[in-house]
DOLUMTI-125143 format. One record per residue (C-alpha): residue in three letters; residue number from 0; x, y, z. Coordinates in Angstrom, 1 decimal, decimal comma. Example, Ala and Ser with C-alpha at 12.3 -4.5 7.8 and 13.67 -1.06 7.14 Angstrom:
<recs>
+-----+-----+--------+--------+--------+
! res !   n !     px !     py !     pz !
+-----+-----+--------+--------+--------+
! Ala !   0 !   12,3 !   -4,5 !    7,8 !
! Ser !   1 !   13,7 !   -1,1 !    7,1 !
+-----+-----+--------+--------+--------+
</recs>
This chain:
<recs>
+-----+-----+--------+--------+--------+
! res !   n !     px !     py !     pz !
+-----+-----+--------+--------+--------+
! Unk !   0 !  168,9 !  -99,6 !  -41,5 !
! Unk !   1 !  167,6 !  -96,8 !  -39,6 !
! Unk !   2 !  166,0 !  -99,0 !  -37,0 !
! Unk !   3 !  169,4 ! -100,3 !  -36,4 !
! Unk !   4 !  171,0 !  -96,8 !  -35,6 !
! Unk !   5 !  167,9 !  -96,0 !  -33,5 !
! Unk !   6 !  168,1 !  -98,9 !  -31,1 !
! Unk !   7 !  171,7 !  -99,2 !  -30,6 !
! Unk !   8 !  172,2 !  -95,6 !  -29,8 !
! Unk !   9 !  169,2 !  -95,6 !  -27,5 !
! Unk !  10 !  171,2 !  -95,6 !  -24,1 !
! Unk !  11 !  173,4 !  -93,0 !  -25,3 !
! Unk !  12 !  172,0 !  -90,0 !  -23,2 !
! Unk !  13 !  173,9 !  -88,6 !  -20,3 !
! Unk !  14 !  171,2 !  -89,9 !  -18,2 !
! Unk !  15 !  171,7 !  -93,7 !  -18,8 !
! Unk !  16 !  168,8 !  -94,9 !  -16,7 !
! Unk !  17 !  166,0 !  -93,2 !  -17,9 !
! Unk !  18 !  163,2 !  -91,3 !  -16,0 !
! Unk !  19 !  162,1 !  -92,1 !  -12,4 !
! Unk !  20 !  165,5 !  -94,0 !  -11,3 !
! Unk !  21 !  167,6 !  -92,9 !   -8,4 !
! Unk !  22 !  170,6 !  -91,3 !   -8,5 !
! Unk !  23 !  172,7 !  -94,0 !   -7,4 !
! Unk !  24 !  171,0 !  -96,4 !  -10,0 !
! Unk !  25 !  171,6 !  -94,0 !  -12,9 !
! Unk !  26 !  175,4 !  -93,9 !  -11,7 !
! Unk !  27 !  175,6 !  -97,6 !  -11,5 !
! Unk !  28 !  174,1 !  -98,0 !  -15,1 !
! Unk !  29 !  176,4 !  -95,2 !  -16,5 !
! Unk !  30 !  179,5 !  -97,1 !  -14,9 !
! Unk !  31 !  178,5 ! -100,8 !  -15,8 !
! Unk !  32 !  178,1 !  -98,9 !  -19,5 !
! Unk !  33 !  181,5 !  -97,1 !  -19,5 !
! Unk !  34 !  183,4 ! -100,4 !  -18,2 !
! Unk !  35 !  181,7 ! -102,5 !  -20,9 !
! Unk !  36 !  182,5 !  -99,8 !  -23,6 !
! Unk !  37 !  186,4 ! -100,0 !  -22,0 !
! Unk !  38 !  186,6 ! -103,7 !  -22,5 !
! Unk !  39 !  186,1 ! -103,4 !  -26,3 !
! Unk !  40 !  188,1 ! -100,3 !  -26,8 !
! Unk !  41 !  191,0 ! -101,3 !  -24,6 !
! Unk !  42 !  191,3 ! -105,0 !  -25,7 !
! Unk !  43 !  190,6 ! -104,7 !  -29,3 !
! Unk !  44 !  193,9 ! -104,2 !  -31,3 !
! Unk !  45 !  193,6 ! -101,1 !  -33,5 !
! Unk !  46 !  195,6 ! -102,6 !  -36,1 !
! Unk !  47 !  193,0 ! -105,5 !  -37,2 !
! Unk !  48 !  190,0 ! -104,6 !  -35,0 !
! Unk !  49 !  189,9 ! -108,2 !  -33,9 !
! Unk !  50 !  188,1 ! -108,5 !  -30,5 !
! Unk !  51 !  189,0 ! -111,2 !  -28,1 !
! Unk !  52 !  186,7 ! -113,6 !  -27,0 !
! Unk !  53 !  187,5 ! -113,5 !  -23,1 !
! Unk !  54 !  190,0 ! -111,7 !  -20,9 !
! Unk !  55 !  192,2 ! -111,6 !  -19,1 !
! Unk !  56 !  193,2 ! -115,4 !  -19,9 !
! Unk !  57 !  194,8 ! -115,7 !  -23,4 !
! Unk !  58 !  192,1 ! -116,0 !  -26,1 !
! Unk !  59 !  191,2 ! -115,9 !  -29,9 !
! Unk !  60 !  188,8 ! -113,6 !  -31,3 !
! Unk !  61 !  185,1 ! -114,0 !  -31,7 !
! Unk !  62 !  183,7 ! -112,5 !  -35,0 !
! Unk !  63 !  180,6 ! -111,9 !  -32,9 !
! Unk !  64 !  182,4 ! -109,9 !  -30,4 !
! Unk !  65 !  183,7 ! -107,7 !  -33,3 !
! Unk !  66 !  180,1 ! -107,1 !  -34,2 !
! Unk !  67 !  179,5 ! -105,8 !  -30,7 !
! Unk !  68 !  182,8 ! -103,9 !  -30,5 !
! Unk !  69 !  181,9 ! -102,0 !  -33,9 !
! Unk !  70 !  178,3 ! -101,2 !  -32,1 !
! Unk !  71 !  180,3 !  -99,9 !  -28,9 !
! Unk !  72 !  182,4 !  -97,4 !  -30,7 !
! Unk !  73 !  179,8 !  -95,1 !  -32,2 !
! Unk !  74 !  178,2 !  -95,3 !  -28,3 !
! Unk !  75 !  181,4 !  -94,1 !  -27,1 !
! Unk !  76 !  181,5 !  -91,3 !  -29,3 !
! Unk !  77 !  177,9 !  -90,3 !  -28,4 !
! Unk !  78 !  179,2 !  -90,4 !  -24,4 !
! Unk !  79 !  182,2 !  -88,6 !  -25,0 !
! Unk !  80 !  184,6 !  -91,4 !  -24,1 !
! Unk !  81 !  186,3 !  -91,2 !  -27,5 !
! Unk !  82 !  186,4 !  -89,0 !  -30,6 !
! Unk !  83 !  184,5 !  -89,6 !  -33,6 !
! Unk !  84 !  187,5 !  -89,8 !  -35,6 !
! Unk !  85 !  189,2 !  -92,3 !  -32,8 !
! Unk !  86 !  186,1 !  -94,6 !  -33,4 !
! Unk !  87 !  186,0 !  -94,2 !  -37,3 !
! Unk !  88 !  189,6 !  -95,1 !  -37,6 !
! Unk !  89 !  189,3 !  -98,3 !  -35,5 !
! Unk !  90 !  186,1 !  -99,3 !  -37,6 !
! Unk !  91 !  187,7 !  -98,7 !  -40,7 !
! Unk !  92 !  190,7 ! -100,8 !  -39,7 !
! Unk !  93 !  188,3 ! -103,5 !  -38,9 !
! Unk !  94 !  186,3 ! -103,5 !  -42,2 !
! Unk !  95 !  189,5 ! -103,5 !  -44,2 !
! Unk !  96 !  190,6 ! -106,4 !  -42,3 !
! Unk !  97 !  187,7 ! -108,3 !  -43,0 !
! Unk !  98 !  187,2 ! -107,1 !  -46,6 !
! Unk !  99 !  190,6 ! -108,0 !  -47,5 !
! Unk ! 100 !  191,2 ! -111,4 !  -45,4 !
! Unk ! 101 !  191,4 ! -114,5 !  -47,5 !
! Unk ! 102 !  188,3 ! -116,4 !  -48,4 !
! Unk ! 103 !  188,7 ! -119,7 !  -49,8 !
! Unk ! 104 !  187,5 ! -123,3 !  -49,1 !
! Unk ! 105 !  190,6 ! -124,7 !  -48,0 !
! Unk ! 106 !  190,4 ! -123,6 !  -44,4 !
! Unk ! 107 !  193,4 ! -123,7 !  -42,4 !
! Unk ! 108 !  195,1 ! -120,5 !  -43,9 !
! Unk ! 109 !  191,7 ! -118,5 !  -44,6 !
! Unk ! 110 !  189,4 ! -116,2 !  -42,6 !
! Unk ! 111 !  186,4 ! -117,0 !  -44,4 !
! Unk ! 112 !  184,5 ! -118,6 !  -47,5 !
! Unk ! 113 !  181,6 ! -117,5 !  -49,5 !
! Unk ! 114 !  181,5 ! -114,1 !  -47,5 !
! Unk ! 115 !  181,3 ! -115,9 !  -44,2 !
! Unk ! 116 !  183,6 ! -116,0 !  -41,4 !
! Unk ! 117 !  184,9 ! -118,8 !  -39,2 !
! Unk ! 118 !  183,7 ! -118,5 !  -35,5 !
! Unk ! 119 !  187,1 ! -118,0 !  -33,9 !
! Unk ! 120 !  190,2 ! -116,2 !  -35,2 !
! Unk ! 121 !  193,8 ! -116,1 !  -34,2 !
! Unk ! 122 !  194,4 ! -112,7 !  -32,5 !
! Unk ! 123 !  197,4 ! -112,1 !  -34,3 !
! Unk ! 124 !  197,0 ! -113,6 !  -37,9 !
! Unk ! 125 !  193,2 ! -113,3 !  -38,2 !
! Unk ! 126 !  193,1 ! -116,8 !  -39,4 !
! Unk ! 127 !  190,8 ! -119,5 !  -38,8 !
! Unk ! 128 !  191,3 ! -120,8 !  -35,2 !
! Unk ! 129 !  192,2 ! -124,4 !  -35,1 !
! Unk ! 130 !  189,0 ! -126,4 !  -36,9 !
! Unk ! 131 !  186,2 ! -124,2 !  -35,8 !
! Unk ! 132 !  183,2 ! -124,1 !  -38,1 !
! Unk ! 133 !  182,5 ! -121,3 !  -40,4 !
! Unk ! 134 !  179,4 ! -119,6 !  -38,6 !
! Unk ! 135 !  176,5 ! -118,3 !  -40,1 !
! Unk ! 136 !  175,0 ! -116,9 !  -36,8 !
! Unk ! 137 !  178,3 ! -115,2 !  -35,8 !
! Unk ! 138 !  178,9 ! -113,7 !  -39,2 !
! Unk ! 139 !  175,4 ! -112,3 !  -38,9 !
! Unk ! 140 !  176,1 ! -110,8 !  -35,5 !
! Unk ! 141 !  179,2 ! -109,3 !  -37,0 !
! Unk ! 142 !  177,4 ! -107,9 !  -39,7 !
! Unk ! 143 !  174,8 ! -106,2 !  -37,5 !
! Unk ! 144 !  177,7 ! -104,2 !  -36,2 !
! Unk ! 145 !  179,1 ! -103,4 !  -39,6 !
! Unk ! 146 !  175,8 ! -102,3 !  -40,8 !
! Unk ! 147 !  175,1 ! -100,2 !  -37,7 !
! Unk ! 148 !  178,6 !  -98,6 !  -38,5 !
! Unk ! 149 !  177,5 !  -97,8 !  -41,9 !
! Unk ! 150 !  174,3 !  -96,1 !  -40,3 !
! Unk ! 151 !  176,5 !  -93,9 !  -38,1 !
! Unk ! 152 !  179,3 !  -92,9 !  -39,9 !
! Unk ! 153 !  177,4 !  -90,7 !  -42,5 !
! Unk ! 154 !  180,2 !  -88,0 !  -43,0 !
! Unk ! 155 !  181,7 !  -86,9 !  -46,1 !
! Unk ! 156 !  185,2 !  -87,3 !  -45,3 !
! Unk ! 157 !  187,3 !  -90,1 !  -47,1 !
! Unk ! 158 !  187,1 !  -92,4 !  -44,0 !
! Unk ! 159 !  183,4 !  -92,4 !  -43,4 !
! Unk ! 160 !  182,9 !  -92,7 !  -47,2 !
! Unk ! 161 !  185,1 !  -95,7 !  -47,1 !
! Unk ! 162 !  183,3 !  -97,3 !  -43,9 !
! Unk ! 163 !  180,0 !  -97,2 !  -45,9 !
! Unk ! 164 !  181,4 !  -98,6 !  -49,2 !
! Unk ! 165 !  183,1 ! -101,7 !  -47,2 !
! Unk ! 166 !  179,9 ! -102,4 !  -45,2 !
! Unk ! 167 !  178,0 ! -102,7 !  -48,5 !
! Unk ! 168 !  180,9 ! -104,8 !  -50,0 !
! Unk ! 169 !  181,2 ! -107,2 !  -47,1 !
! Unk ! 170 !  177,4 ! -107,6 !  -46,8 !
! Unk ! 171 !  176,6 ! -107,9 !  -50,4 !
! Unk ! 172 !  179,5 ! -110,9 !  -50,7 !
! Unk ! 173 !  177,6 ! -113,2 !  -48,2 !
! Unk ! 174 !  176,0 ! -116,0 !  -50,2 !
! Unk ! 175 !  173,1 ! -117,0 !  -47,9 !
! Unk ! 176 !  171,7 ! -119,2 !  -50,8 !
! Unk ! 177 !  174,5 ! -121,3 !  -50,4 !
! Unk ! 178 !  174,2 ! -121,7 !  -46,9 !
! Unk ! 179 !  170,6 ! -123,0 !  -47,3 !
! Unk ! 180 !  172,0 ! -126,0 !  -49,0 !
! Unk ! 181 !  168,8 ! -126,9 !  -50,8 !
! Unk ! 182 !  166,8 ! -127,0 !  -47,8 !
! Unk ! 183 !  164,5 ! -124,6 !  -45,8 !
! Unk ! 184 !  166,2 ! -122,5 !  -43,0 !
! Unk ! 185 !  169,9 ! -121,4 !  -43,1 !
! Unk ! 186 !  172,5 ! -124,1 !  -41,9 !
! Unk ! 187 !  174,3 ! -123,0 !  -38,5 !
! Unk ! 188 !  177,6 ! -123,7 !  -40,0 !
! Unk ! 189 !  180,1 ! -125,2 !  -42,4 !
! Unk ! 190 !  183,6 ! -127,2 !  -42,2 !
! Unk ! 191 !  185,8 ! -127,5 !  -45,0 !
! Unk ! 192 !  186,7 ! -130,8 !  -43,9 !
! Unk ! 193 !  183,2 ! -132,3 !  -43,6 !
! Unk ! 194 !  180,7 ! -129,9 !  -45,1 !
! Unk ! 195 !  177,3 ! -128,4 !  -43,8 !
! Unk ! 196 !  176,4 ! -128,8 !  -40,1 !
! Unk ! 197 !  173,0 ! -130,7 !  -39,8 !
! Unk ! 198 !  171,5 ! -128,1 !  -37,3 !
! Unk ! 199 !  169,6 ! -125,3 !  -39,0 !
! Unk ! 200 !  168,4 ! -121,8 !  -38,0 !
! Unk ! 201 !  164,8 ! -123,0 !  -37,3 !
! Unk ! 202 !  162,9 ! -122,0 !  -34,0 !
! Unk ! 203 !  163,3 ! -118,9 !  -32,0 !
! Unk ! 204 !  166,8 ! -118,0 !  -30,9 !
! Unk ! 205 !  169,5 ! -115,5 !  -31,4 !
! Unk ! 206 !  169,3 ! -116,1 !  -34,9 !
! Unk ! 207 !  166,6 ! -113,8 !  -36,1 !
! Unk ! 208 !  168,9 ! -111,3 !  -37,2 !
! Unk ! 209 !  170,5 ! -113,8 !  -39,6 !
! Unk ! 210 !  167,1 ! -114,6 !  -41,3 !
! Unk ! 211 !  166,4 ! -110,9 !  -41,8 !
! Unk ! 212 !  169,7 ! -110,3 !  -43,2 !
! Unk ! 213 !  169,5 ! -113,3 !  -45,4 !
! Unk ! 214 !  166,1 ! -112,5 !  -46,7 !
! Unk ! 215 !  167,0 ! -108,6 !  -47,2 !
! Unk ! 216 !  170,3 ! -109,7 !  -49,3 !
! Unk ! 217 !  170,4 ! -107,6 !  -52,4 !
! Unk ! 218 !  172,7 ! -110,2 !  -53,9 !
! Unk ! 219 !  172,1 ! -113,6 !  -52,6 !
! Unk ! 220 !  168,8 ! -113,5 !  -50,9 !
! Unk ! 221 !  166,8 ! -116,7 !  -49,7 !
! Unk ! 222 !  163,1 ! -116,9 !  -50,2 !
! Unk ! 223 !  161,4 ! -114,8 !  -47,8 !
! Unk ! 224 !  158,0 ! -116,7 !  -47,3 !
! Unk ! 225 !  159,8 ! -120,3 !  -47,2 !
! Unk ! 226 !  162,6 ! -119,0 !  -44,9 !
! Unk ! 227 !  160,4 ! -117,2 !  -42,4 !
! Unk ! 228 !  157,9 ! -119,9 !  -42,2 !
! Unk ! 229 !  160,7 ! -122,4 !  -41,6 !
! Unk ! 230 !  161,9 ! -120,3 !  -38,8 !
! Unk ! 231 !  158,6 ! -119,7 !  -37,0 !
! Unk ! 232 !  157,7 ! -123,5 !  -37,5 !
! Unk ! 233 !  160,2 ! -124,3 !  -34,6 !
! Unk ! 234 !  158,5 ! -122,0 !  -32,1 !
! Unk ! 235 !  157,5 ! -123,3 !  -28,9 !
! Unk ! 236 !  155,0 ! -120,9 !  -26,8 !
! Unk ! 237 !  154,5 ! -121,4 !  -23,2 !
! Unk ! 238 !  154,3 ! -119,8 !  -19,9 !
! Unk ! 239 !  157,0 ! -119,5 !  -17,4 !
! Unk ! 240 !  156,8 ! -117,6 !  -14,0 !
! Unk ! 241 !  153,7 ! -116,1 !  -15,1 !
! Unk ! 242 !  154,9 ! -114,7 !  -18,4 !
! Unk ! 243 !  153,7 ! -116,3 !  -21,8 !
! Unk ! 244 !  156,1 ! -116,0 !  -24,6 !
! Unk ! 245 !  158,0 ! -117,9 !  -27,4 !
! Unk ! 246 !  160,5 ! -120,1 !  -25,4 !
! Unk ! 247 !  164,2 ! -120,1 !  -25,5 !
! Unk ! 248 !  165,9 ! -120,6 !  -22,2 !
! Unk ! 249 !  169,0 ! -118,6 !  -22,4 !
! Unk ! 250 !  168,2 ! -114,9 !  -22,1 !
! Unk ! 251 !  170,8 ! -113,6 !  -24,9 !
! Unk ! 252 !  168,4 ! -115,5 !  -27,3 !
! Unk ! 253 !  165,7 ! -112,6 !  -26,5 !
! Unk ! 254 !  168,4 ! -109,9 !  -26,7 !
! Unk ! 255 !  171,1 ! -110,2 !  -29,3 !
! Unk ! 256 !  168,8 ! -109,4 !  -32,4 !
! Unk ! 257 !  167,2 ! -106,4 !  -30,6 !
! Unk ! 258 !  170,6 ! -104,8 !  -30,2 !
! Unk ! 259 !  170,6 ! -103,6 !  -34,0 !
! Unk ! 260 !  166,9 ! -103,8 !  -34,9 !
! Unk ! 261 !  164,0 ! -102,3 !  -33,4 !
! Unk ! 262 !  161,2 ! -104,8 !  -33,4 !
! Unk ! 263 !  158,6 ! -102,4 !  -31,6 !
! Unk ! 264 !  155,3 ! -102,6 !  -33,8 !
! Unk ! 265 !  156,5 ! -105,3 !  -36,2 !
! Unk ! 266 !  154,5 ! -108,4 !  -36,3 !
! Unk ! 267 !  154,7 ! -111,3 !  -38,8 !
! Unk ! 268 !  151,4 ! -113,7 !  -39,0 !
! Unk ! 269 !  152,7 ! -115,7 !  -35,8 !
! Unk ! 270 !  152,9 ! -112,7 !  -33,6 !
! Unk ! 271 !  149,5 ! -111,2 !  -34,7 !
! Unk ! 272 !  148,0 ! -114,6 !  -33,7 !
! Unk ! 273 !  149,6 ! -113,9 !  -30,1 !
! Unk ! 274 !  148,4 ! -110,2 !  -30,2 !
! Unk ! 275 !  152,2 ! -109,1 !  -29,3 !
! Unk ! 276 !  155,5 ! -107,9 !  -31,1 !
! Unk ! 277 !  158,9 ! -109,3 !  -31,1 !
! Unk ! 278 !  159,8 ! -106,2 !  -28,7 !
! Unk ! 279 !  157,1 ! -107,5 !  -26,0 !
! Unk ! 280 !  157,8 ! -111,3 !  -26,3 !
! Unk ! 281 !  161,6 ! -110,3 !  -25,0 !
! Unk ! 282 !  160,1 ! -108,2 !  -22,4 !
! Unk ! 283 !  158,3 ! -111,0 !  -21,2 !
! Unk ! 284 !  161,2 ! -113,2 !  -21,6 !
! Unk ! 285 !  163,1 ! -110,8 !  -19,3 !
! Unk ! 286 !  160,4 ! -110,7 !  -16,7 !
! Unk ! 287 !  160,3 ! -114,3 !  -16,5 !
! Unk ! 288 !  164,0 ! -114,4 !  -15,9 !
! Unk ! 289 !  163,7 ! -111,9 !  -13,3 !
! Unk ! 290 !  160,9 ! -113,8 !  -11,4 !
! Unk ! 291 !  162,8 ! -116,9 !  -11,3 !
! Unk ! 292 !  165,9 ! -114,9 !  -10,1 !
! Unk ! 293 !  163,8 ! -113,8 !   -7,2 !
! Unk ! 294 !  162,1 ! -117,0 !   -6,4 !
! Unk ! 295 !  165,6 ! -118,9 !   -6,6 !
! Unk ! 296 !  164,2 ! -122,3 !   -6,4 !
! Unk ! 297 !  167,5 ! -124,0 !   -6,4 !
! Unk ! 298 !  168,3 ! -121,9 !   -3,4 !
! Unk ! 299 !  171,4 ! -120,5 !   -5,0 !
! Unk ! 300 !  173,6 ! -118,3 !   -2,5 !
! Unk ! 301 !  175,7 ! -115,5 !   -3,9 !
+-----+-----+--------+--------+--------+
</recs>
């Protein structure tokens, strides 16, 4: 998971903007990073680590948001906003919650099943929020943060040792084979009341990390060739605002997996055929979004 550590900490230098940027731009980026960190640190209860989905209105917790929070804590350490001990304590409390929370097929009074977790959880009880689905992609984003924490907290003290052990336990428990339900691609979710969702993780989106975690699982791995071929089989290549790339409209789909995995230089058969890698693909998507914003064909104001 070295790539997870390298990329997630990539923006942690005191000069947040990189070379060649004006001082006011660097100051803006540093302020933006700090305020983003404060959202996760200030609004996540230290007792269970359940990050709210939104603020300031009353909210449930999003397990994906918890994954981003677990990633933000070491970044806060590297910036000097909190101490390493503070980050480790918060991380340990979070991982203890997810490891000990009830896993059962019943639904209403549980937090997850087969190692996966429900998309939204009650902020106080940590149990399934209303009738939301057991989410494979949001569990994957949570795991991204958990495995990042495992990569970062490499100390020999009891707290950091327990973080690493719990990260293994939580990841190893996830039953990816069950979530395939006998078909190519991992299903997007499951309800205890009605079973698996029809939608599957096929075609480019934020779920690339899901497939990688499922293939890499040391306990319940899916078939690497069949799963990845099914994923790539849904790709749509196109050109938008002068940029040619694998299409997915929302920009977050081109960003989320890159938070934890450094895709530079990594090419599968599809990307070899396009003579780019997944990092370049996301750069092109970002440039296309920027081109659209500058052109502003809808003549939006403000």
